Kinemage of the C-alpha trace (Angstrom):
@kinemage 1
@onewidth
@group {chain A} dominant
@subgroup {mainchain}
@vectorlist {calphas} color= white
{ca met a 1} P 0.000 0.000 0.000
{ca ser a 2} L 1.360 3.433 -0.935
{ca ala a 3} L 1.788 6.175 1.661
{ca ala a 4} L -1.156 8.053 0.124
{ca gln a 5} L -3.368 4.969 0.313
{ca glu a 6} L -2.312 4.315 3.905
{ca ile a 7} L -3.071 7.915 4.887
{ca gln a 8} L -6.476 7.775 3.212
{ca lys a 9} L -7.289 4.457 4.854
{ca his a 10} L -6.876 5.936 8.316
{ca phe a 11} L -8.244 9.444 7.638
{ca pro a 12} L -10.847 9.660 10.442
{ca phe a 13} L -13.444 11.767 8.647
{ca gly a 14} L -13.260 9.579 5.553
{ca arg a 15} L -13.890 6.571 7.783
{ca leu a 16} L -16.814 8.382 9.386
{ca asn a 17} L -18.274 9.118 5.949
{ca arg a 18} L -17.996 5.437 5.050
{ca leu a 19} L -19.685 4.437 8.324
{ca leu a 20} L -22.646 6.776 7.856
{ca asp a 21} L -23.055 6.619 4.072
{ca gly a 22} L -26.396 5.111 3.154
{ca his a 23} L -27.937 5.953 6.522
{ca ala a 24} L -30.324 8.897 6.598
{ca pro a 25} L -29.939 11.213 9.598
{ca gly a 26} L -32.688 11.062 12.156
{ca asp a 27} L -34.690 14.064 13.301
{ca ser a 28} L -32.645 15.847 15.939
{ca gly a 29} L -35.808 17.277 17.429
{ca ile a 30} L -33.905 20.499 18.031
{ca glu a 31} L -35.357 23.890 17.234
{ca val a 32} L -32.952 26.779 17.767
{ca ala a 33} L -32.050 29.884 15.810
{ca glu a 34} L -28.707 28.401 14.730
{ca leu a 35} L -30.155 25.687 12.445
{ca pro a 36} L -33.428 24.592 10.811
{ca lys a 37} L -35.826 22.617 12.981
{ca gly a 38} L -34.786 18.986 13.264
{ca ala a 39} L -31.670 19.443 11.120
{ca pro a 40} L -28.529 17.346 11.767
{ca val a 41} L -26.021 18.723 14.252
{ca leu a 42} L -22.365 18.309 13.284
{ca leu a 43} L -20.383 17.590 16.444
{ca ser a 44} L -17.607 15.629 14.749
{ca val a 45} L -15.287 18.457 13.630
{ca gly a 46} L -13.520 20.982 15.867
{ca glu a 47} L -14.723 23.941 13.828
{ca pro a 48} L -15.739 26.955 15.975
{ca gln a 49} L -19.213 28.167 15.053
{ca asp a 50} L -19.253 31.601 16.679
{ca pro a 51} L -18.727 34.601 14.384
{ca pro a 52} L -15.077 35.617 13.883
{ca pro a 53} L -13.952 38.972 15.292
{ca pro a 54} L -14.840 41.956 13.046
{ca met a 55} L -11.214 43.099 13.133
{ca ile a 56} L -10.378 40.318 10.641
{ca ala a 57} L -12.428 41.867 7.852
{ca glu a 58} L -11.302 45.368 8.775
{ca ala a 59} L -7.597 44.496 8.713
{ca met a 60} L -7.842 42.525 5.475
{ca ala a 61} L -9.770 45.337 3.781
{ca gly a 62} L -7.062 47.758 4.840
{ca ala a 63} L -4.413 45.556 3.228
{ca ala a 64} L -6.430 44.699 0.105
{ca ala a 65} L -3.857 46.286 -2.221
{ca thr a 66} L -1.361 43.569 -1.250
{ca trp a 67} L -3.419 40.716 -2.747
{ca ser a 68} L -1.352 41.248 -5.895
{ca arg a 69} L 1.843 40.207 -4.091
{ca tyr a 70} L 3.095 36.734 -3.331
{ca pro a 71} L 3.186 35.864 0.398
{ca pro a 72} L 6.416 36.894 2.137
{ca ala a 73} L 8.813 34.085 3.005
{ca lys a 74} L 8.593 34.408 6.799
{ca gly a 75} L 5.735 36.822 7.408
{ca thr a 76} L 5.821 40.585 7.806
{ca pro a 77} L 7.995 42.158 10.539
{ca glu a 78} L 4.811 43.434 12.205
{ca tyr a 79} L 3.322 39.951 12.296
{ca leu a 80} L 6.459 38.296 13.652
{ca glu a 81} L 6.793 40.965 16.331
{ca ala a 82} L 3.132 40.553 17.331
{ca cys a 83} L 3.628 36.788 17.699
{ca ala a 84} L 6.782 37.226 19.777
{ca ala a 85} L 5.089 39.824 21.984
{ca trp a 86} L 2.052 37.573 22.511
{ca ala a 87} L 4.208 34.572 23.425
{ca thr a 88} L 6.234 36.707 25.830
{ca arg a 89} L 3.059 37.969 27.560
{ca arg a 90} L 1.258 34.638 27.564
{ca tyr a 91} L 4.114 32.602 29.010
{ca gly a 92} L 5.900 35.227 31.093
{ca leu a 93} L 9.110 34.972 29.079
{ca pro a 94} L 12.139 37.159 29.694
{ca ser a 95} L 12.187 40.216 27.457
{ca gly a 96} L 14.159 39.500 24.286
{ca met a 97} L 14.173 35.718 24.724
{ca ile a 98} L 12.310 35.292 21.412
{ca asp a 99} L 13.989 36.925 18.421
{ca pro a 100} L 11.174 37.420 15.897
{ca lys a 101} L 13.646 37.514 12.988
{ca thr a 102} L 15.208 34.107 13.599
{ca met a 103} L 12.962 32.227 16.039
{ca ile a 104} L 9.496 32.693 14.512
{ca thr a 105} L 7.939 32.044 11.135
{ca ala a 106} L 4.384 32.484 9.919
{ca ile a 107} L 2.508 29.301 9.006
{ca pro a 108} L -0.957 28.790 7.489
{ca gly a 109} L -1.990 26.883 10.621
{ca ser a 110} L -0.613 24.400 13.123
{ca arg a 111} L -1.636 21.511 10.838
{ca glu a 112} L 0.435 22.768 7.913
{ca gly a 113} L 3.306 23.748 10.177
{ca leu a 114} L 3.470 20.316 11.783
{ca phe a 115} L 3.294 18.559 8.416
{ca phe a 116} L 6.121 20.574 6.850
{ca ala a 117} L 8.209 20.410 10.045
{ca thr a 118} L 8.028 16.623 9.791
{ca leu a 119} L 9.329 16.733 6.224
{ca ala a 120} L 12.146 19.023 7.374
{ca ser a 121} L 13.193 16.737 10.247
{ca met a 122} L 13.663 13.342 8.621
{ca pro a 123} L 17.302 12.410 8.027
{ca asp a 124} L 18.398 8.788 8.251
{ca arg a 125} L 18.750 8.691 12.007
{ca ala a 126} L 19.187 4.924 12.244
{ca gly a 127} L 22.560 4.705 10.489
{ca asn a 128} L 21.764 1.199 9.305
{ca gly a 129} L 19.219 1.875 6.574
{ca ala a 130} L 16.200 1.564 8.876
{ca ala a 131} L 13.519 4.220 8.631
{ca pro a 132} L 13.720 7.115 11.077
{ca ala a 133} L 11.036 7.113 13.747
{ca met a 134} L 8.414 9.714 14.597
{ca leu a 135} L 6.827 9.572 18.037
{ca met a 136} L 3.212 10.554 18.672
{ca pro a 137} L 0.400 9.889 21.158
{ca asn a 138} L -2.235 7.207 20.687
{ca pro a 139} L -4.938 8.560 20.132
{ca cys a 140} L -3.792 11.587 18.147
{ca tyr a 141} L -4.544 14.190 15.508
{ca his a 142} L -4.478 12.430 12.143
{ca val a 143} L -1.864 14.808 10.698
{ca tyr a 144} L 0.865 13.228 12.861
{ca pro a 145} L 0.820 9.704 11.373
{ca gly a 146} L -0.038 11.157 7.965
{ca ala a 147} L 3.040 13.387 8.047
{ca ala a 148} L 5.223 10.480 9.190
{ca leu a 149} L 4.090 8.309 6.307
{ca ala a 150} L 4.549 11.148 3.806
{ca ala a 151} L 8.084 11.706 5.107
{ca gly a 152} L 9.034 8.032 4.984
{ca ala a 153} L 9.227 7.699 8.767
{ca glu a 154} L 7.908 4.943 10.987
{ca pro a 155} L 5.098 6.260 13.213
{ca ile a 156} L 5.518 5.033 16.775
{ca leu a 157} L 2.247 5.568 18.634
{ca val a 158} L 2.647 5.745 22.401
{ca pro a 159} L -0.415 5.115 24.618
{ca ala a 160} L -2.122 8.252 25.950
{ca thr a 161} L -4.843 6.640 28.021
{ca gln a 162} L -6.249 7.092 31.510
{ca glu a 163} L -3.397 4.981 32.866
{ca ser a 164} L -0.827 7.463 31.504
{ca gly a 165} L -2.785 10.578 32.440
{ca glu a 166} L -3.997 10.825 28.815
{ca leu a 167} L -0.539 11.991 27.732
{ca pro a 168} L 2.171 9.807 26.155
{ca asp a 169} L 5.306 8.716 28.045
{ca phe a 170} L 8.021 8.981 25.389
{ca ala a 171} L 10.746 8.434 27.983
{ca gly a 172} L 9.494 4.886 28.497
{ca leu a 173} L 10.463 3.829 24.965
{ca ser a 174} L 13.496 1.686 24.264
{ca gln a 175} L 16.872 3.309 23.753
{ca ala a 176} L 16.927 1.860 20.236
{ca asp a 177} L 13.694 3.618 19.303
{ca leu a 178} L 14.782 6.897 20.885
{ca ala a 179} L 18.124 6.715 19.065
{ca arg a 180} L 16.416 6.642 15.655
{ca thr a 181} L 13.741 9.212 16.530
{ca ala a 182} L 13.844 12.280 14.306
{ca leu a 183} L 10.769 14.084 15.626
{ca ala a 184} L 8.216 13.708 18.401
{ca ser a 185} L 4.768 15.306 18.111
{ca tyr a 186} L 3.078 16.131 21.400
{ca cys a 187} L -0.236 17.955 21.780
{ca thr a 188} L -1.045 19.934 24.931
{ca pro a 189} L -3.866 20.389 25.766
{ca ser a 190} L -4.346 17.097 24.005
{ca asn a 191} L -6.744 16.274 21.206
{ca pro a 192} L -9.115 14.527 21.882
{ca gln a 193} L -8.911 14.228 25.680
{ca gly a 194} L -8.030 17.812 26.629
{ca ala a 195} L -5.251 16.877 29.078
{ca ala a 196} L -2.602 19.561 29.649
{ca ala a 197} L 1.023 18.741 30.416
{ca ser a 198} L 2.581 20.329 33.481
{ca leu a 199} L 5.580 22.631 33.279
{ca glu a 200} L 7.721 19.848 34.722
{ca gln a 201} L 6.518 17.347 32.114
{ca leu a 202} L 7.369 19.784 29.324
{ca gln a 203} L 10.832 20.352 30.800
{ca asp a 204} L 11.383 16.584 30.863
{ca leu a 205} L 10.333 16.343 27.218
{ca ile a 206} L 12.791 19.048 26.196
{ca arg a 207} L 15.575 17.300 28.117
{ca leu a 208} L 14.700 14.004 26.408
{ca ala a 209} L 14.780 15.630 22.956
{ca arg a 210} L 18.179 17.143 23.641
{ca gln a 211} L 19.560 13.931 25.097
{ca his a 212} L 18.634 11.983 21.952
{ca asp a 213} L 18.926 14.930 19.553
{ca phe a 214} L 15.460 14.851 18.007
{ca thr a 215} L 12.989 17.641 17.285
{ca leu a 216} L 10.245 18.121 19.857
{ca ala a 217} L 7.194 19.511 18.018
{ca leu a 218} L 4.699 20.832 20.559
{ca asp a 219} L 1.219 21.307 19.117
{ca glu a 220} L -0.323 23.991 21.346
{ca cys a 221} L -3.269 24.984 19.148
{ca tyr a 222} L -5.739 24.581 22.062
{ca ala a 223} L -3.614 26.500 24.562
{ca glu a 224} L -6.034 29.433 24.791
{ca ile a 225} L -9.187 27.337 25.346
{ca tyr a 226} L -9.084 26.216 28.964
{ca thr a 227} L -11.407 25.795 31.938
{ca gly a 228} L -9.055 26.480 34.848
{ca ala a 229} L -5.477 27.686 35.017
{ca pro a 230} L -3.788 28.569 31.712
{ca pro a 231} L -1.894 25.500 30.449
{ca ala a 232} L 1.893 25.604 30.544
{ca gly a 233} L 3.746 25.874 27.246
{ca gly a 234} L 6.979 24.729 25.656
{ca leu a 235} L 8.483 28.215 25.500
{ca gln a 236} L 7.748 28.639 29.193
{ca ala a 237} L 9.483 25.321 29.928
{ca ala a 238} L 12.469 26.343 27.820
{ca ala a 239} L 12.729 29.605 29.760
{ca ala a 240} L 12.731 27.665 33.031
{ca leu a 241} L 15.606 25.547 31.686
{ca gly a 242} L 17.739 28.583 30.923
{ca gly a 243} L 16.179 30.059 27.785
{ca ser a 244} L 17.692 27.948 24.993
{ca leu a 245} L 15.273 26.771 22.297
{ca asp a 246} L 17.536 23.953 21.068
{ca asn a 247} L 15.576 20.992 19.616
{ca leu a 248} L 12.236 22.740 20.205
{ca leu a 249} L 9.427 23.866 17.916
{ca val a 250} L 6.057 25.077 19.205
{ca phe a 251} L 3.014 25.670 17.022
{ca his a 252} L 0.186 28.127 17.626
{ca ser a 253} L -2.812 29.003 15.503
{ca leu a 254} L -5.660 31.511 15.338
{ca ser a 255} L -8.149 28.800 14.343
{ca lys a 256} L -9.374 28.021 17.852
{ca arg a 257} L -8.085 31.062 19.753
{ca ser a 258} L -9.888 33.501 17.451
{ca ser a 259} L -12.563 31.236 15.911
{ca ala a 260} L -10.934 31.689 12.504
{ca pro a 261} L -10.056 28.252 11.082
{ca gly a 262} L -10.643 29.492 7.543
{ca leu a 263} L -8.104 32.288 7.949
{ca arg a 264} L -5.231 29.757 7.933
{ca cys a 265} L -2.871 31.772 10.051
{ca gly a 266} L -0.518 30.820 12.864
{ca phe a 267} L 3.151 30.701 13.782
{ca ala a 268} L 5.941 28.345 14.709
{ca ala a 269} L 8.563 29.397 17.238
{ca gly a 270} L 11.725 27.698 18.361
{ca asp a 271} L 15.279 26.696 17.562
{ca pro a 272} L 16.583 29.044 14.822
{ca lys a 273} L 18.082 26.101 12.893
{ca leu a 274} L 14.761 24.283 12.912
{ca ile a 275} L 12.846 27.436 11.986
{ca ala a 276} L 15.186 27.959 9.003
{ca ala a 277} L 14.678 24.360 7.844
{ca leu a 278} L 10.914 24.696 8.237
{ca glu a 279} L 10.929 27.899 6.185
{ca val a 280} L 12.667 26.096 3.306
{ca met a 281} L 9.922 23.457 3.269
{ca leu a 282} L 7.153 26.038 3.511
{ca arg a 283} L 8.580 28.026 0.593
{ca thr a 284} L 9.155 24.903 -1.482
{ca gly a 285} L 5.606 23.703 -0.874
{ca gly a 286} L 4.083 27.142 -1.423
{ca ala a 287} L 2.551 27.222 2.051
{ca gly a 288} L 2.936 30.939 2.667
{ca val a 289} L 0.564 33.340 4.404
{ca ser a 290} L -0.696 36.270 2.348
{ca phe a 291} L -0.157 39.909 3.269
{ca pro a 292} L -3.854 40.620 4.028
{ca val a 293} L -4.096 37.516 6.226
{ca leu a 294} L -0.920 38.547 8.051
{ca ala a 295} L -2.479 41.968 8.657
{ca ala a 296} L -5.518 40.291 10.220
{ca gly a 297} L -3.292 37.954 12.218
{ca thr a 298} L -1.275 40.862 13.571
{ca ala a 299} L -4.452 42.492 14.867
{ca leu a 300} L -5.670 39.233 16.443
{ca trp a 301} L -2.416 38.379 18.246
{ca asn a 302} L -2.373 41.928 19.650
{ca asp a 303} L -5.905 41.633 21.079
{ca glu a 304} L -6.993 39.608 24.109
{ca ala a 305} L -10.569 40.832 24.617
{ca his a 306} L -12.070 38.604 21.916
{ca val a 307} L -10.225 35.574 23.304
{ca val a 308} L -11.676 36.059 26.772
{ca leu a 309} L -15.196 36.101 25.325
{ca arg a 310} L -14.607 32.849 23.457
{ca arg a 311} L -13.113 31.185 26.502
{ca glu a 312} L -16.192 32.171 28.518
{ca arg a 313} L -18.432 30.701 25.808
{ca tyr a 314} L -16.676 27.332 25.943
{ca ala a 315} L -16.658 27.349 29.739
{ca lys a 316} L -20.437 27.763 29.673
{ca asn a 317} L -20.706 24.794 27.308
{ca phe a 318} L -18.753 22.611 29.708
{ca glu a 319} L -20.959 23.709 32.596
{ca ile a 320} L -23.922 22.565 30.499
{ca ala a 321} L -22.207 19.257 29.743
{ca glu a 322} L -21.518 18.694 33.422
{ca arg a 323} L -25.170 19.372 34.269
{ca val a 324} L -26.594 17.212 31.466
{ca leu a 325} L -24.182 14.273 31.596
{ca gly a 326} L -23.215 14.227 35.264
{ca asn a 327} L -20.939 11.252 35.830
{ca arg a 328} L -22.222 9.263 32.838
{ca phe a 329} L -19.922 8.069 30.044
{ca gly a 330} L -16.835 8.900 32.102
{ca phe a 331} L -17.485 12.624 31.672
{ca arg a 332} L -14.972 15.070 33.100
{ca lys a 333} L -14.138 18.670 32.363
{ca pro a 334} L -10.931 18.746 30.318
{ca asp a 335} L -7.971 20.962 31.127
{ca gly a 336} L -8.300 22.589 27.720
{ca gly a 337} L -9.813 22.366 24.262
{ca phe a 338} L -13.513 22.017 23.472
{ca phe a 339} L -14.023 18.262 23.096
{ca leu a 340} L -15.854 15.699 25.182
{ca trp a 341} L -14.176 12.285 25.256
{ca leu a 342} L -16.945 9.907 26.252
{ca asp a 343} L -16.789 6.190 27.039
{ca val a 344} L -19.914 4.758 25.410
{ca gly a 345} L -18.830 1.107 25.188
{ca asp a 346} L -18.661 0.944 21.384
{ca gly a 347} L -17.790 4.195 19.624
{ca glu a 348} L -18.728 3.070 16.109
{ca ala a 349} L -22.085 1.672 17.203
{ca ala a 350} L -22.840 4.811 19.212
{ca ala a 351} L -21.900 7.115 16.322
{ca leu a 352} L -24.177 5.214 13.944
{ca lys a 353} L -27.022 5.140 16.454
{ca leu a 354} L -26.761 8.867 17.175
{ca trp a 355} L -26.799 9.659 13.447
{ca arg a 356} L -29.702 7.392 12.531
{ca glu a 357} L -31.889 8.206 15.528
{ca ala a 358} L -31.036 11.835 16.309
{ca gly a 359} L -29.066 13.341 13.434
{ca leu a 360} L -26.051 13.888 15.707
{ca arg a 361} L -22.718 13.428 13.944
{ca val a 362} L -19.881 12.476 16.308
{ca leu a 363} L -16.491 10.873 15.714
{ca pro a 364} L -15.759 7.309 16.900
{ca gly a 365} L -12.720 7.471 19.164
{ca gly a 366} L -11.107 4.445 17.559
{ca tyr a 367} L -10.717 6.424 14.341
{ca met a 368} L -8.168 8.622 16.118
{ca ala a 369} L -6.035 5.713 17.322
{ca arg a 370} L -4.281 2.551 16.126
{ca pro a 371} L -4.329 -0.913 17.673
{ca gly a 372} L -1.539 -1.657 20.141
{ca ala a 373} L 0.821 -4.625 20.109
{ca asp a 374} L -2.031 -6.753 21.488
{ca gly a 375} L -4.205 -5.895 18.479
{ca val a 376} L -6.637 -3.911 20.613
{ca asn a 377} L -7.534 -0.317 19.747
{ca pro a 378} L -7.502 1.516 23.110
{ca cys a 379} L -10.121 4.039 21.963
{ca asp a 380} L -12.781 1.819 20.393
{ca ala a 381} L -15.088 2.473 23.349
{ca tyr a 382} L -15.050 6.272 22.944
{ca ile a 383} L -16.640 9.028 20.927
{ca arg a 384} L -15.331 12.559 20.498
{ca val a 385} L -17.933 15.329 20.702
{ca ala a 386} L -17.021 18.890 19.674
{ca leu a 387} L -18.774 21.567 21.732
{ca val a 388} L -18.439 24.258 19.082
{ca tyr a 389} L -21.936 25.718 19.027
{ca gly a 390} L -23.650 28.257 21.250
{ca pro a 391} L -25.000 27.234 24.672
{ca glu a 392} L -28.623 26.775 23.577
{ca leu a 393} L -27.808 24.354 20.760
{ca thr a 394} L -25.126 22.638 22.839
{ca glu a 395} L -27.588 21.907 25.634
{ca ala a 396} L -30.231 20.610 23.251
{ca ala a 397} L -27.714 18.373 21.446
{ca leu a 398} L -26.307 16.931 24.662
{ca asn a 399} L -29.797 16.215 25.977
{ca arg a 400} L -30.516 14.280 22.777
{ca leu a 401} L -27.182 12.452 23.023
{ca ala a 402} L -27.877 11.389 26.595
{ca glu a 403} L -31.433 10.344 25.717
{ca val a 404} L -30.375 8.196 22.741
{ca leu a 405} L -27.420 6.541 24.472
């Protein structure tokens, strides 16, 4: 099977389409202003449904004359400075720790950044002709194994279950696997479970990457959606270790923070050598960010008021979930993100039942994971539910979910 065929085989939303094809959606029984009465409710994709901030349109209109120019290689100086200033504020970094000229590059989003960073980080690390390894959690965002396969690396999926605190323990791998590791992808807060790594855990990860000389790619796209204390970040951990960014890349995006997934705008920050290598891949693949989008991104990174409002909206949704679900299906409030990770016994059967009986589209948890050495998929019992709508629709959908299941 080719890499493309393997990627397609495991693409979770393609699998969901195949599961539901031929089955008409049931009547959701929901009547709210956000959708027609009884229409299906799409809870499978993490796509924020609240209106994006007006400053996006305003900034892009102000930069409309630049649509005639190709995207700049790294991003505009104003954009890079806004990203560095935001990271410094958000993580309490020492002034000047992040050089926007050498330690930051604009990316269309964390997904694209992670994919191209994987391509940029895949030398023959084994020394004996064996494929380099890429570490990732199990379950995980589908881009991680997809990027590994595209880069010719062996994906090594490390359990991220309740037993491990829903985060992977890369340090527990064999020395042989760590020696041939080229890159490790780590999401915090995690997708789908919403578990956030502590500052100490992130420091240990950085130490491990430096000890075995691999790239640590921290996917922090949910870092601004949280229900308690702000999650720690990789830059913060690097500052606590002395300030060096060696072996480290962190990825941030405006998709969730600013409810602008269609904007395709984010940044990568980290080791100047890794940033330079990533920039080569981005330019080669034509994955630049246009001048008008960079203008909008600059405005968004410089503004916190709209982020607070979105965080409050998601917090209200989780309060609703706690009230509706109680202690059923293993419900708990996540540290961050906007997903529910529910134990329903059989994720595929539950997803099909919810679609056919209530028009609720959710993602079977097993589609985000691979079977372990024992042949068992650790996430087959789960479904992922995205709480991306307003409180009224969220409450109605969760009531239907609880009723059907």
